[in-house]
C-alpha positions in Angstrom: -91.2 135.8 -0.8 -89.4 132.9 -0.4 -92.3 130.9 0.9 -94.1 132.1 -2.2 -91.2 130.9 -4.3 -90.9 127.9 -2.8 -94.2 126.9 -2.7 -94.4 126.7 1.2 -97.6 129.0 1.3 -99.3 126.3 -0.4 -101.8 123.9 1.7 -99.9 120.9 2.8 -96.8 122.2 2.0 -95.5 122.3 5.4 -92.2 124.0 7.2 -90.3 121.3 8.1 -87.7 120.7 5.4 -84.6 119.4 6.9 -85.5 115.4 6.8 -87.4 115.6 3.3 -88.5 118.1 1.0 -92.2 119.0 1.3 -94.6 117.6 -1.5 -94.7 119.7 -4.5 -97.5 122.3 -4.4 -100.7 121.1 -6.7 -102.0 124.3 -7.8 -101.1 125.7 -11.7 -99.8 128.6 -10.3 -97.3 126.6 -7.7 -96.4 124.3 -10.7 -94.5 127.2 -12.3 -92.7 127.9 -9.2 -89.0 126.8 -8.5 -87.3 124.1 -6.0 -84.1 126.8 -5.6 -83.2 129.8 -4.5 -80.1 132.1 -5.3 -79.5 134.0 -2.2 -77.2 137.1 -2.5 -75.4 139.2 -1.6 -75.1 138.0 1.9 -74.7 134.4 2.4 -75.2 134.7 6.3 -78.5 136.0 6.0 -79.7 133.4 3.3 -78.3 130.7 5.8 -80.0 132.2 8.5 -83.3 132.6 6.6 -83.2 129.1 5.6 -83.0 128.0 9.1 -85.9 130.1 10.1 -87.7 128.4 7.4 -86.9 125.0 8.6 -84.2 124.1 6.2 -81.1 122.2 7.4 -77.3 122.9 6.6 -77.5 120.0 4.0 -79.8 121.8 1.8 -77.5 125.0 1.4 -74.6 125.4 -0.7 -72.2 128.5 -1.0 -71.6 129.8 -4.7 -67.9 131.2 -5.0 -68.1 133.5 -7.9 -64.2 133.6 -8.2 -64.5 129.7 -9.0 -65.1 128.2 -12.0 -69.0 126.8 -11.7 -69.0 128.6 -8.6 -66.9 125.8 -7.0 -70.0 123.4 -6.8 -70.2 120.2 -8.4 -73.7 119.2 -10.4 -75.0 117.1 -7.9 -74.2 119.7 -5.0 -76.2 122.4 -7.3 -79.2 119.7 -8.0 -79.5 118.6 -4.3 -79.4 122.3 -2.5 -82.4 124.4 -2.1 -80.5 127.4 -1.1 -77.6 128.3 -3.2 -75.7 130.9 -0.8 -74.0 133.8 -3.1 -70.5 134.1 -1.3 -70.9 137.5 0.2 -71.5 139.6 3.1 -72.7 142.8 4.5 -69.6 145.4 4.6 -71.3 147.3 7.2 -72.3 144.3 9.5 -68.7 143.2 8.7 -67.0 146.4 10.4 -69.4 146.0 13.9 -67.9 144.0 16.4 -68.1 144.0 20.3 -65.5 146.4 20.2 -67.7 148.9 18.6 -70.1 149.0 20.9 
């Protein structure tokens, strides 16, 4: 779903994103796609997914719903590709090396 949403499934889009964004896809369908993803409810899954797609940490910002405007400046939001909702999976939070 994310490769489609970000236009990474278009020819020539490429996967390497850490250095610079891939060129925007050329099809009319892709032109309606976005260049950002709000990933929730688990920021860790969002971050790992972004890394798996070839994005770097500089492409991600954490949105804290308890802070005004998510705790982010306009520039942070504009420059990020992944906006990661400050949340986590409560089940995974309970699992540790001691529970095995």
